[in-house]
N, CA, C and O of each residue as an XYZ file, in Angstrom:
872
protein
N       0.728     -1.402     -0.047
C      -0.191      0.293      0.229
C       1.180      0.797      0.059
O       2.322      0.398      0.289
N       0.455      2.104     -0.568
C       1.003      3.462     -0.610
C       0.588      4.598     -0.399
O      -0.367      5.114     -0.980
N       1.563      5.320      0.830
C       0.748      6.909      1.707
C       1.666      7.951      0.739
O       2.704      7.763      0.104
N       0.785      9.160      0.926
C       1.428     10.385      0.797
C       1.583     10.910      2.203
O       0.848     10.712      3.170
N       2.864     11.733      2.104
C       2.526     12.214      3.699
C       3.170     13.402      3.263
O       3.969     13.555      2.340
N       2.618     14.362      4.210
C       3.094     15.627      3.833
C       3.519     16.434      5.178
O       2.770     17.124      5.870
N       4.564     16.244      5.330
C       5.293     16.983      6.791
C       6.808     17.461      6.659
O       7.560     16.732      6.012
N       7.269     18.529      7.175
C       8.064     19.478      6.869
C       9.224     18.817      7.890
O      10.415     18.889      7.585
N       8.858     18.288      8.899
C       9.871     17.785      9.546
C      11.234     16.854      9.110
O      11.203     15.627      9.198
N      12.544     17.664      8.586
C      13.360     16.323      8.457
C      13.438     14.902      8.866
O      13.463     13.803      8.311
N      13.470     15.485     10.328
C      14.267     13.940     10.844
C      13.063     13.258     10.913
O      13.110     12.047     10.696
N      11.810     13.856     11.211
C      10.736     13.084     11.504
C      10.383     12.238     10.059
O      10.064     11.051      9.991
N      10.515     13.070      9.076
C       9.837     12.626      8.008
C      11.085     11.705      7.024
O      11.032     11.640      5.795
N      11.996     11.150      7.742
C      13.335     10.371      7.252
C      13.130      9.058      8.081
O      13.521      7.936      7.761
N      12.273      9.503      9.483
C      12.129      8.443     10.354
C      10.956      7.468     10.047
O      11.099      6.289     10.371
N       9.751      7.895      9.415
C       8.547      7.616      9.416
C       8.947      6.912      7.841
O       8.812      5.688      7.842
N       9.322      7.393      6.773
C       9.706      6.574      5.678
C      10.329      5.359      5.819
O       9.868      4.380      5.232
N      11.468      5.260      6.621
C      11.860      4.021      7.105
C      11.235      2.996      7.572
O      11.373      1.820      7.236
N      10.154      3.691      8.791
C       9.262      2.663      9.131
C       8.204      2.414      8.697
O       7.634      1.440      9.190
N       7.552      3.136      7.673
C       6.660      2.529      6.827
C       7.424      1.822      5.769
O       6.609      1.087      5.213
N       8.541      1.692      5.243
C       9.333      0.675      4.768
C       9.857     -0.552      5.164
O      10.204     -1.505      4.465
N       9.876     -0.373      6.689
C       9.640     -1.960      7.581
C       8.632     -3.178      7.063
O       8.648     -4.379      6.795
N       7.663     -1.923      7.115
C       5.965     -2.638      7.465
C       5.396     -2.794      6.143
O       4.180     -2.977      6.088
N       6.242     -2.742      4.779
C       5.833     -2.879      3.519
C       4.854     -2.022      2.901
O       3.970     -2.350      2.109
N       5.176     -0.662      3.452
C       4.670      0.337      2.795
C       5.182      1.204      2.036
O       5.784      2.025      2.728
N       5.248      1.449      0.883
C       5.666      2.756      0.068
C       5.266      4.095      0.669
O       4.370      4.246      1.500
N       6.026      5.038      0.158
C       5.583      6.417      0.284
C       5.995      7.296     -0.327
O       7.175      7.223     -0.669
N       5.216      8.462     -0.709
C       5.671      9.425     -0.794
C       6.236     10.779     -0.319
O       5.322     10.872      0.500
N       6.948     11.924     -0.109
C       6.882     12.551      1.063
C       7.362     13.962      0.739
O       8.458     14.076      0.189
N       6.736     14.909      0.993
C       6.152     16.114      0.262
C       6.476     17.326      1.923
O       5.935     16.984      2.975
N       6.968     18.051      1.906
C       7.673     19.042      3.192
C       6.490     19.955      2.558
O       5.724     20.153      3.501
N       6.010     20.565      1.473
C       5.265     21.811      1.842
C       3.861     22.036      1.162
O       3.626     21.329      0.182
N       3.027     22.817      1.513
C       1.291     23.027      1.118
C       1.683     22.674     -0.279
O       1.631     21.596     -0.871
N       2.079     23.834     -0.649
C       2.412     24.227     -1.979
C       2.876     22.769     -2.984
O       3.098     23.135     -4.138
N       2.993     21.817     -2.866
C       3.672     20.862     -3.555
C       2.300     19.693     -3.646
O       1.979     18.901     -4.532
N       1.729     19.992     -2.377
C       0.672     18.825     -2.365
C      -0.522     19.138     -3.597
O      -0.997     20.135     -4.139
N      -0.677     17.763     -3.672
C      -1.907     17.745     -4.739
C      -3.108     18.438     -4.977
O      -3.836     18.289     -3.996
N      -3.748     19.271     -6.023
C      -4.628     19.527     -5.763
C      -5.903     18.866     -5.317
O      -6.616     19.273     -4.400
N      -6.072     18.021     -5.909
C      -6.665     16.935     -5.565
C      -6.374     15.460     -5.256
O      -5.566     15.015     -6.072
N      -6.711     14.681     -4.471
C      -6.505     13.382     -4.619
C      -6.945     12.363     -5.414
O      -7.479     11.337     -4.992
N      -6.687     12.681     -6.791
C      -7.007     11.756     -7.421
C      -6.084     10.865     -8.087
O      -6.272     10.518     -9.253
N      -4.989     10.438     -7.329
C      -3.942      9.765     -7.809
C      -4.653      7.995     -7.224
O      -4.954      7.753     -6.055
N      -4.732      7.353     -7.972
C      -5.067      5.914     -7.307
C      -4.640      5.110     -7.393
O      -5.228      4.075     -7.706
N      -2.828      5.231     -7.045
C      -2.110      4.965     -6.210
C      -1.924      5.546     -4.885
O      -1.029      5.209     -4.109
N      -3.015      6.636     -4.611
C      -2.580      6.996     -2.772
C      -3.747      6.292     -1.945
O      -4.866      6.801     -1.879
N      -3.389      4.976     -1.259
C      -4.065      4.715     -0.052
C      -4.254      5.498      0.927
O      -5.340      5.252      1.452
N      -3.605      6.479      1.509
C      -3.679      6.701      2.382
C      -2.410      8.296      2.820
O      -1.186      8.184      2.898
N      -3.138      9.501      3.012
C      -2.385     10.310      3.476
C      -2.297     10.936      4.909
O      -3.216     11.247      5.667
N      -0.712     11.052      5.102
C      -0.515     11.589      6.898
C      -0.050     13.040      6.653
O       0.869     13.385      5.911
N      -0.829     13.815      7.392
C      -0.758     15.442      6.703
C      -0.552     15.818      8.443
O      -1.043     15.325      9.458
N       0.445     16.957      8.193
C       0.826     18.111      9.308
C       0.358     19.134      9.024
O       0.433     19.701      7.934
N      -0.194     19.491     10.009
C      -1.314     21.170     10.445
C      -0.316     21.905      9.876
O      -0.544     22.546      8.851
N       1.422     21.904     10.714
C       1.620     23.113     10.700
C       2.692     23.158      9.964
O       3.820     22.923     10.397
N       2.289     23.614      8.224
C       3.353     23.337      7.200
C       4.141     24.724      7.266
O       3.529     25.570      7.918
N       5.575     25.220      6.644
C       5.757     26.525      6.635
C       5.197     27.298      5.667
O       5.217     28.520      5.818
N       4.601     26.719      4.509
C       3.977     27.586      3.793
C       2.095     27.835      3.657
O       1.464     28.432      2.785
N       1.683     27.222      4.698
C       0.523     27.115      4.641
C       0.052     26.249      5.879
O       0.722     26.118      6.903
N      -1.323     25.613      5.632
C      -2.439     24.908      7.148
C      -2.576     23.453      6.611
O      -2.654     23.322      5.390
N      -2.614     22.305      7.433
C      -2.801     21.494      6.706
C      -4.244     21.267      6.659
O      -4.772     20.394      5.969
N      -5.102     22.408      7.718
C      -6.311     22.066      7.541
C      -7.236     22.932      6.395
O      -8.441     22.918      6.144
N      -6.140     23.656      5.849
C      -6.531     23.826      4.324
C      -6.813     23.160      3.444
O      -7.818     23.221      2.736
N      -5.557     22.134      3.381
C      -5.581     21.160      2.270
C      -6.398     20.267      2.879
O      -7.166     19.755      2.064
N      -6.482     20.034      3.542
C      -8.186     18.956      4.384
C      -9.364     19.230      4.073
O     -10.166     18.298      4.015
N      -9.673     20.184      3.871
C     -10.636     21.049      3.376
C     -10.868     20.895      1.978
O     -11.903     20.668      1.351
N      -9.959     21.026      1.704
C     -10.220     21.410     -0.482
C      -9.777     20.045     -1.145
O      -9.784     19.828     -2.356
N      -9.281     18.909      0.124
C      -9.842     17.461     -0.565
C     -11.205     17.168     -0.424
O     -11.904     16.842     -1.383
N     -11.613     17.267      0.723
C     -12.811     16.782      0.965
C     -14.340     17.455      0.181
O     -15.433     16.938     -0.051
N     -13.758     18.890     -0.076
C     -14.686     19.908     -0.858
C     -14.566     19.334     -2.026
O     -15.724     19.462     -2.422
N     -13.665     18.455     -3.398
C     -13.384     17.988     -3.971
C     -14.497     16.627     -4.061
O     -14.994     16.271     -5.129
N     -14.709     16.120     -3.061
C     -15.029     14.897     -2.886
C     -14.253     13.834     -2.885
O     -14.688     12.745     -3.259
N     -12.855     14.025     -2.417
C     -12.173     13.084     -2.641
C     -12.576     12.080     -0.608
O     -12.799     12.552      0.507
N     -12.469     10.635     -1.140
C     -12.489      9.920     -0.031
C     -11.537      9.215      0.490
O     -11.846      8.085      0.867
N     -10.252      9.629      0.644
C      -8.979      8.702      0.554
C      -8.696      9.249      1.960
O      -8.604     10.445      2.235
N      -8.546      8.026      2.976
C      -8.367      8.054      4.094
C      -7.281      9.027      4.299
O      -6.359      9.077      3.485
N      -7.337     10.179      5.820
C      -6.079     11.049      5.647
C      -6.382     11.148      7.449
O      -7.416     11.321      8.094
N      -5.061     10.962      7.812
C      -4.473     10.780      8.798
C      -3.718     12.295      9.574
O      -2.556     12.428      9.191
N      -4.081     13.171     10.354
C      -3.349     14.096     10.742
C      -2.239     14.084     11.932
O      -2.547     14.022     13.123
N      -1.159     14.139     11.535
C      -0.395     14.035     12.519
C       0.447     15.472     13.307
O       1.357     15.993     12.662
N       0.255     15.777     14.041
C       0.834     16.679     14.553
C       1.027     17.197     15.982
O       0.770     16.530     16.984
N       1.469     18.361     15.983
C       2.174     18.693     17.830
C       0.913     19.429     18.562
O       0.969     19.634     19.775
N      -0.026     19.752     17.930
C      -0.892     20.669     18.173
C      -1.997     19.467     18.902
O      -2.538     18.521     18.329
N      -2.099     19.853     20.256
C      -3.264     19.345     21.097
C      -4.149     19.116     21.761
O      -4.606     18.216     22.466
N      -4.486     20.760     21.212
C      -5.370     21.182     21.522
C      -6.826     20.692     21.359
O      -7.027     20.438     20.171
N      -8.242     20.401     22.361
C      -9.525     19.942     21.570
C     -10.083     20.433     20.614
O     -10.594     19.778     19.706
N     -10.053     21.874     20.709
C     -10.542     22.394     19.262
C      -9.905     21.935     18.088
O     -10.590     21.859     17.068
N      -8.551     21.571     18.050
C      -8.107     21.707     16.920
C      -8.166     19.808     16.536
O      -7.801     19.480     15.407
N      -8.500     19.003     17.249
C      -9.041     17.752     17.256
C     -10.100     17.477     16.686
O     -10.338     16.613     15.842
N     -10.868     18.369     17.249
C     -12.404     18.566     16.573
C     -12.594     19.028     15.397
O     -13.123     18.353     14.514
N     -12.168     20.294     15.222
C     -11.950     20.735     13.496
C     -11.459     19.492     12.575
O     -12.118     19.186     11.581
N     -10.267     18.775     12.938
C      -9.638     18.278     11.960
C     -10.420     17.031     11.921
O     -10.595     16.734     10.739
N     -10.948     16.203     12.691
C     -12.257     15.005     12.766
C     -13.564     15.951     12.485
O     -13.946     15.696     11.343
N     -13.948     16.412     12.765
C     -15.338     17.461     11.986
C     -14.796     17.533     10.758
O     -15.391     16.872      9.907
N     -13.820     18.151     10.394
C     -13.246     18.822      8.988
C     -12.996     17.095      7.657
O     -12.698     17.269      6.476
N     -13.184     15.845      8.188
C     -13.123     14.768      7.161
C     -11.630     13.549      7.566
O     -11.451     12.417      7.117
N     -10.898     14.223      8.405
C      -9.847     12.984      8.876
C     -10.515     12.268      9.507
O     -11.531     12.579     10.128
N      -9.977     11.130      9.410
C      -9.706      9.397      9.592
C      -9.501      9.313     11.236
O     -10.091      8.695     12.122
N      -8.388     10.226     11.219
C      -7.663     10.127     12.681
C      -6.683     11.026     12.413
O      -6.162     11.305     11.333
N      -6.367     11.700     14.141
C      -6.106     12.407     14.359
C      -4.593     11.967     15.849
O      -4.661     11.807     17.068
N      -3.618     11.937     15.001
C      -2.289     11.498     16.065
C      -1.096     12.845     16.639
O      -0.462     13.511     15.821
N      -1.011     12.987     17.687
C      -0.416     14.119     18.026
C       0.732     13.752     18.493
O       0.836     13.002     19.464
N       1.802     14.283     17.799
C       3.456     14.505     18.266
C       3.243     14.690     20.067
O       2.308     15.096     20.757
N       4.694     14.140     20.390
C       5.327     12.682     19.880
C       4.687     11.611     19.941
O       3.880     11.415     20.850
N       4.910     10.785     19.053
C       3.892      9.575     19.084
C       5.160      8.337     18.762
O       6.284      8.639     18.361
N       4.735      7.018     19.013
C       5.926      5.631     18.603
C       5.510      5.457     17.241
O       4.306      5.586     17.017
N       6.202      5.215     16.385
C       5.881      5.266     14.497
C       5.313      3.892     14.959
O       4.301      3.670     14.294
N       5.584      2.800     15.907
C       4.474      1.470     15.673
C       3.245      2.087     16.069
O       2.447      1.935     15.144
N       2.742      2.694     16.992
C       1.513      3.122     16.895
C       1.078      3.717     15.619
O      -0.042      3.423     15.201
N       1.933      4.626     14.862
C       1.185      5.630     13.550
C       0.576      4.477     12.888
O      -0.605      4.328     12.574
N       1.936      3.389     12.663
C       1.852      2.418     11.614
C       0.382      1.433     12.046
O      -0.522      1.128     11.269
N       0.487      1.086     13.462
C      -1.100      0.565     13.463
C      -1.876      1.467     13.213
O      -2.364      1.166     12.124
N      -2.431      2.688     13.653
C      -3.570      3.326     13.335
C      -3.810      3.324     11.420
O      -4.788      2.989     10.751
N      -2.722      3.746     11.092
C      -2.918      3.469      9.710
C      -3.486      2.444      9.158
O      -4.600      2.531      8.640
N      -2.717      1.219      9.203
C      -3.472     -0.267      9.021
C      -5.557     -0.335      9.403
O      -6.469     -0.798      8.717
N      -5.565      0.282     10.624
C      -6.827      0.312     11.192
C      -7.752      1.258     10.124
O      -8.792      0.943      9.545
N      -7.161      2.248     10.089
C      -7.580      2.914      8.724
C      -8.230      2.725      7.565
O      -9.356      2.915      7.104
N      -6.671      2.080      7.061
C      -7.222      1.173      5.858
C      -8.295      0.146      6.030
O      -9.294      0.330      5.335
N      -8.289     -0.991      6.887
C      -9.288     -1.758      7.317
C     -10.733     -0.983      7.252
O     -11.668     -1.463      6.610
N     -10.806     -0.159      7.728
C     -12.412      0.580      7.662
C     -12.363      0.613      6.584
O     -13.241     -0.119      6.126
N     -11.516      1.309      5.462
C     -11.990      1.420      4.170
C     -12.283      0.547      3.367
O     -13.066      0.590      2.418
N     -11.528     -0.421      3.815
C     -11.899     -2.047      2.787
C     -13.019     -2.359      3.335
O     -13.789     -2.747      2.457
N     -13.615     -2.384      4.637
C     -14.938     -2.561      5.249
C     -14.371     -4.208      5.955
O     -15.188     -5.127      5.898
N     -13.199     -4.443      6.489
C     -13.102     -5.386      7.082
C     -12.741     -5.151      8.652
O     -12.346     -4.066      9.081
N     -12.887     -6.048      9.270
C     -12.924     -5.556     10.823
C     -11.815     -6.031     11.639
O     -11.749     -5.890     12.860
N     -10.649     -6.799     10.647
C      -9.800     -7.044     11.585
C      -8.585     -7.471     11.005
O      -8.891     -7.516      9.813
N      -7.517     -7.779     11.079
C      -6.132     -7.744     10.504
C      -5.719     -8.550      9.273
O      -4.783     -8.367      8.496
N      -6.906     -9.727      9.311
C      -6.966    -10.880      8.251
C      -8.219    -10.458      7.854
O      -9.255    -10.540      8.513
N      -8.061     -9.950      6.615
C      -9.430     -9.900      5.190
C      -9.781    -11.040      4.834
O      -9.087    -12.031      4.603
N     -11.259    -10.847      4.776
C     -11.572    -11.955      4.249
C     -12.814    -11.467      2.989
O     -13.618    -10.535      3.010
N     -12.595    -12.371      2.098
C     -13.677    -12.292      0.601
C     -14.459    -13.701      0.553
O     -13.940    -14.477     -0.249
N     -15.399    -14.127      1.114
C     -15.614    -15.525      0.966
C     -14.599    -16.641      1.585
O     -14.016    -16.538      2.664
N     -14.537    -17.446      0.909
C     -13.258    -18.101      1.955
C     -11.820    -17.983      1.245
O     -10.958    -18.857      1.151
N     -11.801    -16.795      0.820
C     -10.675    -16.360      0.508
C      -9.761    -15.208      1.876
O     -10.132    -14.104      2.276
N      -8.797    -15.833      2.202
C      -8.371    -14.752      3.464
C      -6.749    -14.223      3.141
O      -5.859    -14.821      2.535
N      -6.732    -12.783      3.832
C      -5.710    -11.976      3.146
C      -5.154    -11.061      4.100
O      -5.755    -10.013      4.337
N      -3.683    -11.436      4.881
C      -3.249    -11.138      6.028
C      -2.017    -10.041      5.173
O      -0.915    -10.367      4.733
N      -2.827     -8.398      5.148
C      -1.846     -7.429      4.298
C      -0.579     -7.645      5.011
O       0.319     -8.060      4.278
N      -0.162     -7.416      6.662
C       0.613     -7.320      7.528
C       1.936     -8.460      7.393
O       3.158     -8.344      7.486
N       0.980     -9.634      7.117
C       2.191    -10.744      6.614
C       2.260    -10.865      5.484
O       3.026    -11.789      5.213
N       1.685    -10.217      4.293
C       1.830    -11.032      3.150
C       1.802    -11.967      3.089
O       2.894    -12.526      2.978
N       0.483    -12.870      3.119
C      -0.061    -14.221      2.927
C      -1.266    -14.428      2.643
O      -2.000    -13.856      3.449
N      -1.678    -14.852      2.049
C      -3.225    -15.677      1.094
C      -3.474    -17.023      1.414
O      -2.492    -17.763      1.355
N      -4.467    -17.482      1.714
C      -5.102    -18.535      2.128
C      -5.958    -18.923      1.299
O      -6.216    -17.939      0.606
N      -6.628    -19.897      0.920
C      -8.139    -20.076      0.442
C      -8.620    -21.380      0.862
O      -8.045    -22.423      0.553
N      -9.713    -21.321      1.593
C     -10.118    -22.455      2.212
C      -9.310    -22.795      3.220
O      -9.676    -23.873      3.689
N      -8.053    -22.206      3.946
C      -7.643    -22.793      4.734
C      -6.330    -23.176      4.228
O      -5.508    -23.423      5.111
N      -6.010    -23.265      3.255
C      -4.779    -23.698      2.194
C      -4.084    -22.207      2.088
O      -4.578    -21.166      1.657
N      -2.825    -22.445      2.604
C      -1.984    -21.260      2.101
C      -1.822    -21.059      0.315
O      -1.782    -22.012     -0.462
N      -1.756    -19.830     -0.030
C      -1.917    -19.576     -1.618
C      -0.191    -19.427     -1.986
O       0.403    -18.400     -1.659
N       0.356    -20.295     -2.528
C       1.640    -19.679     -3.559
C       1.814    -18.393     -4.466
O       2.292    -18.522     -5.593
N       1.482    -17.323     -4.049
C       1.564    -16.390     -5.117
C       2.985    -15.482     -5.021
O       3.655    -15.162     -4.040
N       3.223    -15.099     -7.006
C       4.466    -14.269     -6.901
C       4.242    -12.936     -5.717
O       3.472    -12.913     -4.757
N       4.892    -12.229     -6.031
C       4.923    -10.569     -5.070
C       3.926     -9.836     -6.150
O       3.339     -8.838     -5.733
N       3.686    -10.246     -7.494
C       2.891     -9.230     -8.282
C       1.400     -9.705     -7.903
O       0.513     -8.932     -7.541
N       1.288    -10.846     -8.016
C      -0.111    -11.741     -8.087
C      -0.689    -11.535     -6.514
O      -1.896    -11.507     -6.269
N       0.353    -11.397     -5.493
C      -0.307    -11.039     -4.077
C      -0.781     -9.623     -4.028
O      -1.887     -9.357     -3.556
N       0.343     -8.334     -4.691
C      -0.134     -7.524     -4.625
C      -1.713     -7.148     -5.551
O      -2.655     -6.434     -5.207
N      -1.488     -8.008     -6.897
C      -3.404     -8.046     -7.461
C      -4.061     -8.140     -6.269
O      -4.481     -7.299     -5.474
N      -4.066     -9.719     -6.316
C      -5.358     -9.660     -5.489
C      -5.499     -9.067     -3.939
O      -6.595     -9.169     -3.389
N      -4.409     -8.461     -3.255
C      -4.622     -7.710     -2.192
C      -5.601     -6.328     -2.633
O      -6.580     -5.988     -1.968
N      -5.189     -5.691     -3.741
C      -6.004     -4.387     -4.500
C      -7.280     -4.771     -5.115
O      -8.097     -3.931     -5.493
N      -7.428     -5.861     -5.202
C      -8.675     -5.915     -5.505
C      -9.669     -6.595     -4.481
O     -10.834     -6.922     -4.708
N      -9.166     -6.696     -3.645
C      -9.548     -7.254     -2.190
C     -10.280     -5.963     -1.667
O     -11.480     -5.885     -1.407
N      -9.413     -5.040     -1.568
C      -9.794     -3.601     -0.608
C     -11.292     -2.786     -1.534
O     -12.075     -1.911     -1.163
N     -11.207     -3.389     -2.542
C     -12.710     -3.128     -3.418
C     -13.711     -3.811     -3.278
O     -14.824     -3.328     -3.487
N     -13.501     -5.349     -2.815
C     -13.972     -6.312     -2.986
C     -15.811     -6.074     -3.487
O     -16.415     -5.429     -2.630
N     -16.560     -6.438     -4.526
C     -17.518     -6.811     -4.984
C     -17.831     -5.055     -5.874
O     -19.004     -4.708     -6.017
N     -17.089     -4.450     -6.206
C     -16.734     -3.300     -6.929
C     -15.524     -3.763     -7.956
O     -14.553     -4.507     -7.818
N     -16.120     -2.850     -9.221
C     -15.138     -2.933    -10.407
C     -13.678     -2.052     -9.883
O     -13.655     -0.988     -9.264
N     -12.858     -2.631    -10.213
C     -11.605     -1.319    -10.209
C     -10.574     -1.334    -11.334
O      -9.630     -2.096    -11.542
N     -10.878     -0.626    -11.776
C      -9.768      0.089    -13.195
C      -8.847     -0.067    -13.792
O      -7.879      0.655    -13.554
N      -8.777     -0.966    -14.704
C      -7.274     -1.056    -15.587
C      -6.007     -0.081    -15.082
O      -4.878     -0.434    -14.741
N      -6.594      1.305    -15.154
C      -5.821      2.472    -14.809
C      -5.650      2.076    -13.560
O      -4.517      1.623    -13.397
N      -6.400      2.058    -12.482
C      -6.097      2.451    -11.507
C      -5.157      1.256    -10.885
O      -4.236      1.602    -10.145
N      -5.314      0.169    -11.100
C      -4.529     -1.395    -10.897
C      -2.910     -1.165    -11.548
O      -1.958     -1.701    -10.981
N      -2.710     -0.297    -12.817
C      -1.584     -0.476    -13.289
C      -0.846      1.083    -12.447
O       0.279      1.345    -12.872
N      -1.145      1.621    -11.842
C      -0.587      2.513    -10.943
C      -0.249      1.729     -9.534
O       0.854      1.524     -9.029
N      -1.224      1.454     -9.186
C      -1.080      0.952     -7.795
C      -0.039     -0.389     -7.550
O       0.690     -0.687     -6.604
N      -0.265     -0.913     -8.591
C       1.062     -2.334     -8.269
C       2.451     -1.666     -8.055
O       3.311     -2.116     -7.297
N       2.596     -0.325     -8.954
C       3.957     -0.019     -9.087
C       3.787      1.492     -8.529
O       3.853      2.379     -9.379
N       3.595      1.829     -7.323
C       3.235      3.171     -7.029
C       4.362      3.995     -7.142
O       4.257      5.217     -7.243
N       5.183      3.541     -7.134
C       6.924      4.343     -7.357
C       7.569      4.607     -9.033
O       8.326      5.367     -9.637
N       6.870      3.655     -9.221
C       7.450      3.621    -10.981
C       6.871      3.179    -11.818
O       5.928      2.503    -11.406
N       6.986      3.233    -13.150
C       6.092      3.356    -14.097
C       4.999      2.232    -14.073
O       5.284      1.127    -13.610
N       3.934      2.465    -14.496
C       2.452      2.157    -14.129
C       2.675      1.010    -14.986
O       3.130      1.194    -16.115
N       2.324     -0.493    -14.448
C       2.072     -1.782    -15.710
C       1.365     -1.830    -16.198
O       0.165     -1.792    -15.927
N       2.257     -1.997    -17.664
C       1.387     -1.933    -18.750
C      -0.053     -3.240    -18.786
O      -0.131     -4.313    -18.187
N      -1.276     -2.408    -19.982
C      -2.360     -3.231    -19.432
C      -1.995     -5.076    -19.548
O      -2.296     -5.949    -18.735
N      -1.285     -5.204    -20.810
C      -1.239     -6.648    -21.101
C      -0.579     -7.295    -19.823
O      -1.140     -8.338    -19.486
N       0.703     -6.836    -18.875
C       0.975     -7.532    -18.193
C       0.075     -7.647    -17.165
O       0.433     -8.519    -16.374
N      -0.784     -7.197    -16.916
C      -1.906     -7.318    -15.645
C      -2.867     -8.400    -16.092
O      -3.314     -9.301    -15.383
N      -3.152     -8.151    -17.536
C      -3.804     -9.543    -18.110
C      -3.513    -10.863    -17.702
O      -4.174    -11.747    -17.156
N      -2.076    -10.741    -18.206
C      -1.057    -12.179    -17.785
C      -1.089    -12.375    -16.184
O      -1.272    -13.501    -15.721
N      -0.894    -11.175    -15.291
C      -1.332    -11.359    -13.542
C      -2.466    -12.093    -13.180
O      -2.418    -13.065    -12.426
N      -3.759    -11.539    -13.833
C      -4.895    -11.722    -13.714
C      -5.122    -13.349    -13.707
O      -5.592    -14.053    -12.813
N      -4.623    -13.710    -15.022
C      -5.120    -14.804    -15.459
C      -4.027    -15.826    -14.858
O      -4.109    -16.890    -15.471
N      -3.230    -15.850    -14.062
C      -2.546    -16.458    -13.308
C      -2.805    -16.842    -12.092
O      -2.622    -17.885    -11.465
N      -3.536    -15.221    -11.725
C      -4.237    -15.993    -10.283
C      -5.462    -16.441    -10.258
O      -5.902    -17.058     -9.288
N      -6.292    -16.132    -11.532
C      -7.309    -17.140    -11.594
C      -7.357    -18.326    -11.571
O      -8.310    -18.904    -11.048
N      -5.958    -19.215    -12.345
C      -5.485    -20.360    -11.966
C      -5.662    -21.060    -10.345
O      -6.057    -22.195    -10.080
N      -5.247    -20.016     -9.425
C      -4.791    -20.191     -8.139
C      -5.723    -19.883     -7.197
O      -5.680    -20.015     -5.974
N      -6.794    -19.345     -8.104
C      -7.839    -19.208     -6.539
C      -9.347    -19.442     -7.284
O     -10.445    -19.387     -6.731
N      -9.050    -19.725     -8.746
C     -10.868    -20.030     -9.309
C     -11.477    -18.658    -10.067
O     -11.975    -17.625     -9.620
N     -11.186    -19.160    -11.490
C     -11.718    -18.307    -12.559
C     -12.760    -17.543    -11.952
O     -12.683    -16.348    -12.236
N     -13.726    -17.861    -11.194
C     -14.804    -17.276    -10.758
C     -15.151    -15.965     -9.943
O     -16.091    -15.174     -9.861
N     -13.638    -16.186     -9.265
C     -13.810    -15.448     -8.078
C     -13.081    -13.779     -8.837
O     -12.624    -12.949     -8.051
N     -13.074    -13.550    -10.067
C     -12.220    -12.522    -10.799
C     -13.177    -12.693    -11.829
O     -13.319    -13.753    -12.440
N     -14.119    -11.220    -12.115
C     -14.562    -11.035    -12.995
C     -13.853     -9.692    -13.990
O     -13.259     -8.677    -13.626
N     -14.173    -10.143    -15.221
C     -13.678     -9.107    -16.147
C     -15.064     -8.172    -16.744
O     -15.968     -8.810    -17.283
N     -15.174     -6.796    -16.637
C     -15.829     -6.268    -16.527
C     -15.108     -5.301    -18.257
O     -14.206     -4.467    -18.185
N     -15.626     -5.614    -19.279
C     -15.080     -5.357    -20.521
C     -14.903     -3.507    -20.452
O     -15.739     -2.697    -20.052
N     -13.668     -3.277    -20.933
C     -13.361     -1.504    -21.409
C     -13.235     -0.991    -19.973
O     -13.083      0.231    -19.969
N     -13.251     -1.592    -18.631
C     -13.318     -1.100    -17.382
C     -12.299     -1.764    -16.292
O     -11.489     -1.044    -15.709
N     -12.366     -3.067    -16.060
C     -11.266     -3.352    -15.084
C     -12.366     -4.962    -14.805
O     -13.239     -5.649    -15.336
N     -11.377     -4.819    -13.388
C     -12.102     -6.368    -12.449
C     -12.620     -6.298    -11.314
O     -12.549     -5.392    -10.483
N     -13.146     -7.263    -11.282
C     -14.136     -7.211     -9.933
C     -14.098     -8.652     -9.007
O     -14.455     -9.725     -9.494
N     -13.645     -8.523     -7.697
C     -13.272     -9.379     -7.158
C     -14.630    -10.016     -6.109
O     -15.133     -9.447     -5.140
N     -14.909    -11.088     -6.568
C     -16.304    -11.414     -5.860
C     -16.188    -12.751     -4.548
O     -15.169    -13.435     -4.463
N     -17.120    -12.906     -3.818
C     -16.932    -13.680     -2.897
C     -17.273    -15.003     -3.343
O     -17.164    -15.961     -2.578
């Protein structure tokens, strides 16, 4: 999963990127409000870590702008501002969590995973889609209790489809999510990975919506 982090503190930013990488999460780090995207319409962004006190603006302004634009991407505020007024303003303004500095990076990562579980409508760390079980933290998947032998790309594809199980995930979104820090994966390669994944979990579990993308069903 890929995060956008907007944090101006150099030491904290470096430490967070290392902690996220150790947990298998990729990230893009920005330090100014001016560098933040106008809209959160990049399908590779799964969650945003947002500092409130930026050198050239307020995180509240970014939060309000993104939510006005209709973005539903999870946003976790990370800030030293602990006043109740600030917490209420952030949460009522559309933030999914509010974490006060200083914090333990392990707790922040746990909160990120909790937010992503809620977004995927999963109740615990083991994601369930019918008799498929996926463990994002351990990079494991099983079918009917039997471990699945998946390549890294097949596992990532299954994870991305399971995040929106029952909904169609466009090919364009998949091409970016599978390589958030690199060049988008070509559609032909996605089709090959989908075919391989179908052989391992059952063809009926991944439906093709022609001209659009794929849908994972139970």
